[in-house]
C-alpha positions, 0 to 999 in steps of 0.5 A: 156505734161510735166507731161507725160514727153513727148519729149521736141521737141514735147512740143515746137512744140505744143507751136509754134502751139498755138502761131500761132493760137493765132496770127491768132485769134488776126489778125482776131479780129483786122480785124473785129475791123477795119472793124466795129468800125473804119469804123463806127467812120470814117462814123460818122463824129464825130471828137472826136470819130474818133480821139479816134478810130484811137489812139486806133488802133495805140496803138493796132498795137504798142502792137502787134508789140512787 
């Protein structure tokens, strides 16, 4: 779009749309991870695995909040 010398507002709107799509995809993957990997670790009764998965989840949430 920039090479085509499109209007700046149009370019910014496209960037906003891309960011929204990436945010939605990130949220969906986090949901899948939580429902699959985290639930599986909790059901396993393996304390080490549970602790690792919870720590991983918390780190992901922290990074997403930035």
